[in-house]
C-alpha positions as CSV (number, residue, x, y, z in Angstrom):
1,M,214.2,-37.7,-89.5
2,Q,211.6,-39.5,-87.7
3,M,213.9,-39.5,-84.7
4,N,213.9,-35.7,-84.7
5,V,210.1,-35.5,-84.8
6,G,210.0,-37.8,-81.8
7,R,212.4,-35.7,-79.5
8,D,210.7,-32.4,-80.4
9,M,207.1,-34.1,-79.1
10,K,209.0,-35.5,-76.2
11,K,210.4,-32.0,-75.3
12,I,206.7,-30.5,-75.7
13,A,205.3,-32.9,-73.4
14,I,207.9,-32.2,-70.9
15,V,207.2,-28.5,-71.0
16,L,203.4,-29.1,-70.6
17,G,203.9,-31.1,-67.9
18,A,206.1,-28.7,-66.0
19,A,203.6,-25.9,-66.7
20,L,200.8,-27.9,-65.3
21,L,202.7,-28.7,-62.3
22,A,203.8,-25.2,-61.5
23,G,199.9,-24.0,-61.8
24,C,198.9,-26.6,-59.1
25,V,202.0,-25.9,-56.9
26,G,201.6,-22.0,-57.3
27,P,199.0,-20.2,-55.0
28,N,195.2,-20.7,-55.3
29,P,193.1,-17.6,-55.7
30,Y,189.9,-19.5,-54.3
31,V,190.5,-20.0,-50.7
32,T,187.8,-21.3,-48.6
33,P,187.1,-19.0,-45.8
34,V,187.9,-20.6,-42.1
35,E,186.0,-19.1,-39.1
36,D,188.0,-18.2,-36.5
37,R,186.3,-19.2,-33.0
38,S,189.2,-18.9,-31.1
39,N,187.8,-15.6,-29.3
40,R,184.4,-17.1,-28.5
41,Q,183.2,-18.8,-25.2
42,A,182.3,-22.3,-25.2
43,T,178.5,-22.4,-24.7
44,T,176.8,-25.5,-23.2
45,P,173.5,-26.4,-24.1
46,P,170.6,-25.9,-21.4
47,P,169.2,-29.1,-19.8
48,P,166.2,-30.6,-20.8
49,G,163.0,-28.9,-19.8
50,S,164.6,-25.7,-18.6
51,L,163.4,-22.5,-19.8
52,E,165.7,-20.1,-21.7
53,S,165.1,-16.4,-22.2
54,V,165.3,-15.2,-25.7
55,D,166.9,-11.7,-26.4
56,P,164.1,-9.5,-28.3
57,S,165.1,-8.8,-31.9
58,P,167.2,-5.4,-31.8
59,G,166.1,-2.8,-34.4
60,V,162.5,-4.1,-35.2
61,S,159.6,-1.9,-33.7
62,V,156.1,-2.2,-34.4
63,Q,154.1,1.0,-34.5
64,P,150.4,1.1,-34.9
65,I,148.7,2.7,-38.2
66,E,147.3,5.7,-36.1
67,D,147.8,6.9,-32.8
68,V,144.1,7.8,-32.3
69,P,141.4,4.9,-30.9
70,V,139.2,3.3,-33.4
71,F,136.2,3.9,-31.5
72,R,135.3,7.5,-31.0
73,P,132.4,9.1,-28.8
74,Q,130.0,10.3,-31.3
75,R,128.7,13.1,-29.3
76,E,130.6,15.0,-26.4
77,A,128.5,15.6,-23.3
78,L,127.6,19.0,-22.5
79,P,129.1,20.9,-19.8
80,E,127.2,21.4,-16.5
81,S,126.4,25.3,-17.3
82,E,124.9,24.3,-20.5
83,T,122.4,21.2,-19.6
84,L,118.9,21.8,-19.5
85,N,117.5,21.1,-16.1
86,V,113.5,21.4,-17.1
87,A,111.2,19.8,-15.1
88,P,107.4,19.3,-16.4
89,T,106.3,21.8,-13.7
90,D,108.4,24.2,-15.2
91,I,106.8,24.4,-18.7
92,P,103.9,26.7,-19.0
93,V,100.6,25.2,-19.3
94,S,99.0,28.2,-21.3
95,E,100.8,30.4,-24.0
96,P,102.1,34.0,-22.9
97,R,99.1,36.7,-23.2
98,N,99.5,38.9,-26.2
99,A,99.7,42.7,-25.2
100,A,96.8,43.6,-27.3
101,V,94.6,41.0,-25.9
102,V,95.5,42.2,-22.5
103,A,94.4,45.6,-23.6
104,L,91.3,44.4,-25.1
105,L,90.2,42.3,-21.8
106,D,90.9,45.5,-19.9
107,S,88.7,47.5,-22.1
108,A,85.9,44.8,-22.2
109,S,85.9,44.5,-18.3
110,Q,85.5,48.2,-17.8
111,N,82.6,48.4,-20.5
112,T,80.9,45.5,-18.7
113,Q,81.2,47.4,-15.3
114,G,79.9,50.4,-17.0
115,G,76.9,48.5,-18.5
116,D,78.1,49.0,-22.3
117,L,77.8,45.1,-22.9
118,R,77.7,45.5,-26.6
119,A,81.2,47.1,-26.8
120,A,82.5,44.8,-24.3
121,Q,81.4,42.0,-26.6
122,S,82.8,43.7,-29.6
123,S,86.4,43.9,-28.0
124,L,85.9,40.5,-26.6
125,E,85.4,39.1,-30.3
126,R,88.4,40.8,-31.4
127,A,90.5,39.5,-28.7
128,L,89.4,35.9,-29.6
129,R,90.7,36.3,-33.3
130,I,93.9,37.3,-31.9
131,A,94.4,34.9,-29.4
132,P,92.2,31.7,-30.2
133,R,93.8,29.5,-27.5
134,D,93.4,32.1,-24.5
135,P,90.5,30.5,-22.2
136,Q,90.1,33.8,-20.3
137,V,88.8,35.6,-23.5
138,Y,86.0,32.4,-23.8
139,Y,85.1,32.9,-20.4
140,Q,84.5,36.6,-20.7
141,L,82.8,36.7,-24.0
142,A,80.5,33.7,-22.6
143,D,79.7,35.7,-19.6
144,V,78.8,38.7,-21.6
145,Q,76.7,37.0,-23.9
146,R,74.9,35.4,-20.9
147,R,74.3,38.9,-19.6
148,L,72.9,39.9,-23.0
149,G,70.4,36.8,-23.0
150,Q,72.3,35.1,-25.7
151,F,72.4,31.6,-23.7
152,M,73.2,29.3,-26.7
153,Q,75.9,31.3,-28.0
154,A,77.1,31.8,-24.4
155,E,77.1,28.1,-23.8
156,Q,78.7,27.4,-26.9
157,V,81.5,29.8,-26.4
158,A,82.3,28.6,-23.1
159,L,82.3,24.8,-24.1
160,K,84.9,25.9,-26.5
161,G,86.9,27.3,-23.8
162,V,86.7,24.1,-21.9
163,N,88.3,22.6,-25.0
164,V,91.1,24.9,-25.3
165,A,91.6,24.8,-21.3
166,N,92.5,21.1,-21.3
167,G,95.0,20.6,-18.7
168,Q,94.3,23.8,-16.9
169,P,92.3,22.9,-13.6
170,A,91.7,26.4,-12.5
171,E,90.3,27.3,-16.0
172,L,88.3,24.3,-16.1
173,R,86.4,24.8,-12.9
174,R,85.6,28.7,-13.8
175,L,84.5,27.9,-17.4
176,W,82.0,24.8,-16.0
177,S,80.6,27.1,-13.2
178,L,79.9,29.6,-15.8
179,I,77.9,26.8,-17.7
180,A,76.0,25.9,-14.7
181,L,75.1,29.7,-14.5
182,I,74.3,30.2,-18.3
183,R,72.0,26.7,-17.9
184,S,70.2,28.1,-14.8
185,D,69.3,31.3,-16.4
186,A,68.0,29.6,-19.5
187,G,65.9,27.4,-17.3
188,N,68.0,24.1,-17.6
189,S,68.2,23.1,-14.1
190,A,69.2,19.4,-14.8
191,G,72.1,20.6,-17.0
192,A,72.8,23.2,-14.5
193,R,73.2,20.6,-11.9
194,A,75.4,18.3,-14.6
195,A,77.8,21.5,-15.1
196,Q,78.3,22.0,-11.5
197,Q,79.2,18.4,-10.9
198,E,81.8,18.8,-13.7
199,A,82.9,21.8,-12.3
200,S,83.6,20.2,-8.4
201,R,85.9,17.8,-10.3
202,Y,88.6,20.5,-10.6
């Protein structure tokens, strides 16, 4: 009985050994890949100290975030047709005269020539309310007041005209000459000479 068991164990060991050998001899599914370098040309390394060109990486491109420049002009220059070429001499010194003021000045001149000084004074006072910055109105009103003998009022109106006519030499010369005449008519000879000297400055 023991001999039969021993024989059976030997048979099992022989079968197992044969199976293991058959597995080792059979095809191996896990084959290590071998790189084929037969078609490649042998390259020699460059000598030390030489420069070797490097090919740029294909397929890689860098593009800016935006195509427009970062710094932009804040204002565009005006075309030559729209530029303003205004010299200081082109700027009018006095304001344009109102049509109603022109009519009142003409009426006052006619009344003065006709001897109706009161009507001329009334017209000039109306013109002064309309155009308080017109030196001509101050000049004519002061002259009419001088003719009426209102020397103090005439001089005050003429001095106000001097303040209004600042920067207008011709008007300043006329007004100071009128002040000299008013002071002379009022008997103020020294004041008249001082006003005439002032007029000569313009």
